[in-house]
C-alpha positions in Angstrom: 145.2 41.1 81.4 146.6 37.7 82.4 145.3 36.0 85.5 146.2 32.5 86.7 143.6 29.8 87.1 142.1 29.4 90.5 143.8 26.5 92.3 141.1 25.4 94.8 137.5 25.6 93.7 136.3 24.8 97.2 137.8 27.8 99.0 136.1 28.8 102.2 134.6 32.3 102.4 134.5 34.5 105.5 130.9 34.3 106.9 129.0 37.5 106.4 125.4 38.6 106.2 124.4 38.8 102.5 123.0 42.3 103.0 126.4 43.5 104.1 128.1 41.8 101.2 125.7 43.4 98.7 125.9 46.8 100.2 129.7 46.7 99.9 129.5 46.1 96.1 131.8 47.9 93.7 130.0 50.3 91.4 132.5 53.0 90.5 135.6 53.0 88.3 138.0 54.2 91.0 136.8 51.3 93.3 137.5 48.6 90.8 140.9 50.2 89.9 141.9 49.9 93.6 141.5 46.2 93.4 142.4 45.2 89.8 144.8 46.5 87.1 142.3 48.3 85.0 142.1 51.7 83.4 139.5 53.7 85.4 138.9 56.1 82.5 137.8 53.3 80.2 135.7 51.7 83.0 134.0 55.1 83.5 133.0 55.3 79.8 131.4 51.9 79.8 129.5 52.2 83.1 128.0 55.5 81.9 125.9 53.3 79.6 126.1 49.9 81.2 126.4 50.1 85.1 128.7 47.9 87.1 128.1 45.9 90.3 130.6 43.4 91.6 130.0 42.3 95.2 133.0 41.4 97.4 132.4 37.6 97.2 132.5 37.6 93.4 135.4 40.0 93.5 137.3 37.4 95.6 137.0 34.9 92.8 138.6 37.3 90.4 141.4 38.1 92.8 142.1 34.5 93.4 143.0 34.1 89.7 139.7 33.8 87.8 140.2 35.3 84.4 136.8 33.9 83.3 135.2 35.6 86.3 136.9 38.9 85.4 135.5 38.9 81.8 132.0 38.2 83.1 131.8 41.1 85.5 134.4 43.8 84.8 133.3 46.3 82.2 135.2 46.2 78.8 135.4 49.0 76.3 134.3 46.5 73.7 130.8 46.9 75.1 130.7 50.3 73.3 132.3 49.3 70.0 129.5 47.6 68.1 126.0 48.9 67.4 124.6 46.6 64.8 122.7 44.5 67.3 119.5 45.5 69.1 118.9 46.3 72.8 115.9 43.9 72.8 116.4 41.4 70.0 113.9 39.0 71.5 111.2 41.6 71.4 110.4 41.1 75.1 108.8 44.5 75.4 106.3 43.7 72.7 105.4 40.5 74.5 104.5 42.2 77.7 100.8 42.6 78.1 101.4 44.3 81.5 104.7 45.8 82.7 107.4 43.3 83.8 105.5 40.2 82.6 106.4 38.4 79.4 103.9 36.1 77.8 105.7 34.4 74.9 104.4 30.8 75.1 100.8 29.8 75.6 101.1 27.9 78.9 103.7 30.0 80.8 104.8 33.5 81.6 107.9 35.1 82.9 107.2 37.4 85.8 109.9 40.0 86.7 109.5 40.8 90.4 112.9 42.3 91.2 115.1 44.9 89.4 118.3 44.1 91.3 121.1 41.6 90.6 124.0 40.6 92.9 126.5 41.1 89.9 125.8 42.9 86.7 126.9 40.3 84.1 128.5 42.0 81.1 126.8 39.5 78.7 123.2 39.9 80.1 120.3 39.5 77.7 118.5 42.3 79.6 121.5 44.6 79.4 119.1 47.4 78.5 117.5 47.1 82.0 120.2 45.8 84.4 121.5 48.5 86.7 118.9 51.0 85.3 115.9 52.0 87.3 113.3 49.8 85.6 110.4 49.9 88.0 109.1 47.0 90.0 106.4 48.2 92.4 103.5 46.7 94.3 101.3 47.9 91.4 103.3 46.1 88.7 103.2 42.9 90.9 99.5 43.3 91.4 98.9 43.9 87.7 100.9 40.8 86.9 99.0 38.7 89.3 95.7 40.0 87.9 96.8 39.1 84.4 97.8 35.6 85.5 94.5 35.0 87.3 92.6 36.1 84.2 94.4 33.7 81.8 93.4 30.2 82.7 95.7 28.8 79.9 98.7 29.7 82.0 99.9 26.8 84.2 103.5 27.8 84.9 105.0 31.0 86.2 108.7 31.7 86.0 109.7 34.1 88.8 112.5 36.3 87.5 114.0 39.8 87.3 116.6 41.1 88.0 117.1 38.4 90.6 114.1 37.3 92.7 116.4 35.9 95.4 117.5 39.5 96.2 114.0 40.1 97.6 113.6 39.7 101.3 112.2 36.3 102.4 108.9 37.9 103.3 108.5 39.6 100.0 109.3 36.5 98.0 107.0 34.5 100.3 104.1 36.9 99.6 104.6 36.6 95.8 104.8 32.8 95.9 101.8 32.5 98.2 99.7 34.7 95.9 100.7 32.6 92.9 99.9 29.3 94.7 96.4 30.6 95.4 95.7 30.8 91.7 94.0 27.4 91.0 95.3 27.0 87.4 99.0 27.5 88.3 100.6 24.1 88.6 104.3 24.8 88.5 106.5 27.6 89.9 110.0 28.2 88.6 112.6 30.5 90.0 115.3 31.9 87.8 118.3 33.1 89.7 122.1 33.6 89.6 122.4 34.2 93.3 123.7 30.7 94.3 126.6 31.4 92.0 127.2 35.2 92.5 126.0 35.7 96.1 125.7 32.2 97.7 125.5 33.7 101.2 122.0 34.8 100.4 120.8 31.1 100.4 119.9 30.2 103.9 118.0 27.3 105.5 115.2 29.7 106.3 114.9 30.8 102.6 114.9 27.1 101.4 112.3 26.1 104.0 110.1 29.0 102.9 110.4 28.0 99.2 109.7 24.3 100.1 106.1 25.2 101.2 105.2 25.9 97.6 106.2 22.7 95.8 106.3 21.8 93.0 109.0 24.5 92.7 111.9 24.2 90.3 114.9 26.5 90.3 117.2 27.3 87.3 120.5 28.8 88.4 123.4 30.0 86.3 127.0 28.8 86.3 129.3 29.6 83.3 132.7 28.4 84.5 134.2 25.8 86.9 135.8 28.5 88.9 132.4 29.6 90.0 131.8 26.3 91.8 133.3 27.1 95.2 132.7 25.8 98.7 130.2 28.7 99.3 128.2 28.1 96.0 128.3 24.3 96.6 126.9 24.8 100.1 124.1 27.1 98.8 123.1 24.4 96.2 123.1 21.7 98.9 120.8 23.8 101.1 118.3 24.1 98.2 118.6 20.5 97.1 118.1 19.2 100.6 114.8 21.2 100.6 113.7 19.1 97.7 114.1 21.9 95.1 115.3 20.4 91.8 118.2 22.6 90.4 119.1 23.1 86.8 121.8 25.3 85.3 121.3 27.6 82.4 124.8 28.1 81.1 125.6 30.7 78.4 128.2 29.8 75.8 130.6 32.7 75.9 133.7 33.5 73.9 136.9 33.5 76.0 135.1 32.1 79.0 133.8 28.6 78.2 133.9 28.1 74.5 136.2 25.1 75.0 135.2 21.5 75.3 137.6 20.7 78.1 136.3 23.6 80.2 132.7 22.7 79.4 133.2 19.1 80.4 134.7 20.2 83.8 131.8 22.6 84.4 129.1 20.1 83.6 130.7 17.3 85.6 131.2 19.6 88.6 127.6 20.8 88.4 126.3 17.2 88.6 128.6 16.6 91.5 126.8 19.4 93.5 123.4 18.1 92.4 122.7 20.7 89.7 121.5 19.2 86.4 122.9 20.9 83.3 119.6 22.1 81.8 120.5 24.4 78.9 123.5 25.6 77.1 122.3 28.9 75.6 123.8 30.3 72.5 124.5 34.0 73.3 121.7 36.4 72.3 122.5 39.1 69.8 122.2 41.9 72.4 123.8 45.3 71.8 127.0 45.6 73.9 127.7 41.9 74.0 129.1 41.1 70.6 132.6 40.3 71.9 131.1 37.3 73.7 129.5 35.7 70.6 130.6 32.5 69.0 129.4 30.6 65.9 126.6 28.0 66.1 129.1 25.6 64.5 131.4 26.0 67.4 128.6 25.4 69.9 127.6 22.2 68.1 131.2 21.0 68.0 131.4 21.5 71.8 128.1 19.6 72.3 129.4 16.8 70.1 132.6 16.5 72.3 130.4 16.1 75.4 128.0 13.4 74.3 129.5 10.0 74.9 132.5 11.3 76.7 130.6 12.4 79.9 127.5 11.0 81.5 124.2 11.8 79.9 123.4 13.6 83.1 126.1 16.1 82.2 124.8 16.9 78.7 122.6 20.0 78.4 120.3 21.0 75.6 122.0 23.4 73.3 119.4 26.1 72.8 119.1 29.2 70.6 116.5 31.9 71.3 115.2 33.2 68.0 114.8 37.0 67.4 111.4 38.7 67.1 109.9 36.5 69.8 110.4 33.3 67.8 111.1 31.3 71.0 113.7 28.8 72.0 114.6 25.9 69.8 117.2 23.1 70.4 120.1 22.5 68.1 121.8 19.1 67.7 124.8 17.8 65.8 123.8 15.8 62.7 124.4 12.1 63.4 122.3 10.7 60.6 124.6 10.6 57.6 122.7 8.5 55.0 119.1 7.3 54.5 118.4 4.4 52.2 115.2 2.4 51.8 115.9 -0.2 54.5 118.9 1.3 56.2 120.2 4.4 58.1 123.9 5.2 58.4 124.6 6.9 61.7 127.7 8.4 63.1 128.4 7.5 66.8 130.2 9.6 69.3 133.6 8.2 68.2 133.0 9.3 64.6 132.4 5.7 63.4 129.7 5.1 60.8 127.2 2.4 61.9 124.4 0.9 59.8 121.0 0.7 61.5 117.9 -1.1 60.1 115.1 1.3 59.1 112.2 -1.1 59.2 
């Protein structure tokens, strides 16, 4: 399928309540076929295993010419064609002392408080859960809170899901309030894709509620410049104006952003809307996502073409999440070319070799 690039990234969206937008989401093969030139029989096969949800806002980005948006959200038969990778390659289930809480690192936990997303991303690391009825109840939240209270080594909680911003304001407020009452919790972090996929959800009231619980950091998720619209920029402005530092966790995806020019545009536009490029994640080896994977060499080459050519503010950390719960590690291009007794030979961003004194 060939779609033309979106011409105006700051298009104005028709104001609607976010509940109405979400409830009008496309979830069936016949519905998506009514809007886009796809084969509903193939879509039906894919969503039998990996459900679909595309809300009207995100659909509007596809229809305005966003091929990269199409690939991220519209089911592809390739999702069923490889089975060598695992459903849970990071062993999250084995690092969950209580349901919906992952304790991988000593000082922080990831707490899943929602089982809903505004769009079901086709590359999702939790593809095994997204769209399926994994259970988030008051009991799982209470059990998570009890675990956090009992472990004084935990000083940071990442509120995740699903997407925590799909909770009602009162529900999210209750969770954040309970966490803030735990004396050893110093930092709260929210992981969300809503400012990108359903920016109408971000309201001044939501931002004001979150502001009460500072220090609060928010990592959001943009993968392509076409996702930075008038609506998403406005959502980020509301959050930034409430003093919430924003970072973007971008995933390197074949056919979407594995191109240095696109990546430069994305990172520069993120900084323009006050979102710090935080991480560029190498795609996880999750079953059903193999067609999005690129080589580590390709990722390093893209990172090398960023450094020195854009502001340091625009350069993310290139991260790989190791299987079997090994954790995240940064990857860097090799700039050190030779080490002698009193001298280093280092390659600069232009590819020039420069000697540097070792002592």
